[in-house]
C-alpha positions in Angstrom: -16.9 -121.4 42.8 -19.1 -119.8 45.0 -18.6 -116.2 46.4 -18.2 -116.9 49.9 -15.8 -120.2 49.2 -13.5 -117.6 46.7 -13.5 -114.9 49.4 -12.5 -117.4 51.9 -9.8 -119.0 49.8 -8.3 -115.2 49.9 -8.4 -114.7 53.6 -7.3 -118.1 54.6 -5.0 -119.1 51.8 -3.4 -122.0 54.8 -7.2 -123.4 54.7 -7.2 -124.5 51.2 -8.3 -127.7 51.9 -11.1 -127.6 54.6 -12.6 -123.9 52.7 -12.9 -126.5 49.5 -14.3 -129.2 51.4 -16.4 -127.4 53.4 -20.1 -128.2 52.6 -21.7 -124.6 53.2 -20.8 -121.7 54.9 -22.2 -122.8 57.7 -19.7 -125.3 57.8 -16.9 -123.3 57.3 -18.3 -121.1 60.0 -17.8 -124.0 62.6 -14.3 -124.4 61.6 -12.8 -121.1 61.6 -14.6 -120.9 65.4 -13.0 -124.2 66.0 -9.6 -122.9 65.3 -10.4 -119.4 66.9 -10.8 -121.2 70.1 -7.8 -123.1 69.6 -5.7 -120.3 68.7 -6.9 -118.4 72.0 -6.4 -122.0 74.4 -2.8 -122.0 73.1 -0.5 -120.6 75.2 1.0 -117.2 73.6 4.1 -118.8 72.0 2.6 -121.1 70.4 -0.2 -119.3 68.4 0.2 -120.2 65.0 -1.7 -117.5 62.9 -1.5 -114.0 64.1 -4.0 -112.8 61.8 -6.3 -115.6 62.4 -8.7 -113.0 64.6 -8.6 -110.2 61.8 -9.1 -112.6 59.0 -12.4 -113.9 60.8 -13.6 -110.8 61.4 -12.9 -109.4 58.1 -15.1 -112.2 56.5 -18.2 -111.8 58.9 -17.7 -108.4 57.9 -18.0 -109.6 54.1 -20.7 -112.2 54.6 -23.0 -109.6 56.1 -22.5 -107.6 53.7 -22.7 -110.1 50.8 -25.2 -109.0 47.8 -25.2 -112.0 46.2 -28.7 -114.4 46.7 -26.5 -117.6 47.3 -24.3 -116.0 49.6 -25.9 -115.6 53.3 -26.1 -112.3 54.9 -26.3 -113.5 57.8 -24.7 -116.2 60.0 -26.5 -117.6 62.9 -24.1 -118.5 65.8 -24.9 -120.3 68.9 -24.4 -118.6 72.7 -21.4 -120.4 72.6 -19.9 -119.1 69.6 -20.9 -115.9 70.2 -19.2 -115.9 73.8 -15.9 -116.9 71.8 -16.0 -114.4 69.8 -16.8 -111.9 72.6 -14.0 -113.3 74.2 -11.7 -113.1 71.6 -12.7 -109.1 71.0 -11.7 -108.7 74.4 -8.2 -110.7 74.6 -7.4 -109.1 70.9 -6.5 -105.5 73.0 
């Protein structure tokens, strides 16, 4: 099992199916960003995972610092996803 997938399973155990079926770490990041968007679009009472933002930040930090040549050091985000992540940082305060 790839390091990125193993680490994702540790941080997102409730997403086992999505993590195991992701074609690449990039595909997994698309799923994570979509979940984050859904999380912040929902009203506070119906948010399903209070630790989602924390887990995503931990995973981003891990990916950036990963030393394996098979694990991408940088994950490319579209302008929309960078904006969403910045918005999430503000809302999390």
